[in-house]
C-alpha positions in Angstrom: 21.5 58.8 -46.3 24.0 59.2 -44.6 27.5 57.9 -44.5 26.2 55.7 -41.6 23.3 54.1 -43.7 26.1 53.5 -46.7 27.9 51.1 -44.2 25.1 49.0 -44.2 25.1 48.4 -48.3 27.9 46.5 -49.2 30.5 48.3 -52.2 28.5 46.2 -55.5 25.1 47.7 -53.6 26.3 51.2 -53.9 27.6 50.4 -57.0 24.0 49.4 -58.3 22.4 52.4 -56.5 24.8 55.1 -58.6 24.3 52.9 -61.4 20.7 53.7 -61.4 21.3 57.1 -60.7 23.1 58.0 -63.3 20.4 55.8 -65.2 17.5 57.7 -63.6 19.2 61.1 -64.9 20.2 60.1 -68.0 16.3 59.3 -68.9 15.1 62.4 -67.1 13.3 60.7 -64.3 14.9 63.4 -61.9 12.2 66.2 -61.2 14.4 68.8 -60.8 13.4 70.0 -57.4 14.8 66.7 -56.5 18.8 67.2 -58.8 20.5 68.5 -55.8 19.2 66.1 -53.4 20.5 63.1 -56.2 23.5 64.6 -56.6 24.3 64.9 -53.1 23.3 61.2 -52.6 25.9 60.1 -55.7 28.5 62.2 -53.9 28.0 60.2 -50.8 27.7 56.9 -52.2 30.8 58.0 -54.5 32.7 59.0 -51.1 32.3 55.9 -49.5 33.4 53.5 -52.3 36.2 55.3 -52.7 36.6 54.8 -48.3 36.4 51.5 -48.7 38.5 50.9 -52.4 41.5 52.9 -50.2 41.1 50.2 -47.4 41.2 47.0 -49.7 44.3 48.9 -51.4 45.9 49.1 -48.1 45.3 45.6 -46.7 46.4 44.4 -49.3 49.8 46.1 -49.8 50.1 45.0 -46.3 49.3 41.5 -46.8 52.4 42.1 -49.8 55.0 43.4 -47.2 54.1 40.5 -45.0 54.3 38.5 -47.7 58.0 39.7 -48.8 59.3 39.8 -45.6 58.7 36.3 -44.5 60.9 33.4 -45.3 58.9 31.5 -47.9 
């Protein structure tokens, strides 16, 4: 799964995928040969979520600065 593939999912869907990975690892449902792939997928999901959160934070900060600078 690439970062391009991740872009097609909502933040909530990515969070759900990450939770499923954690559940599968905790339950021992991941074959030892697949652990590195699952961990890499998790890393990509976390990076995408962090990227989105940072972008949202920046948008909110810009909106707040615009509101504070206006004559409301």
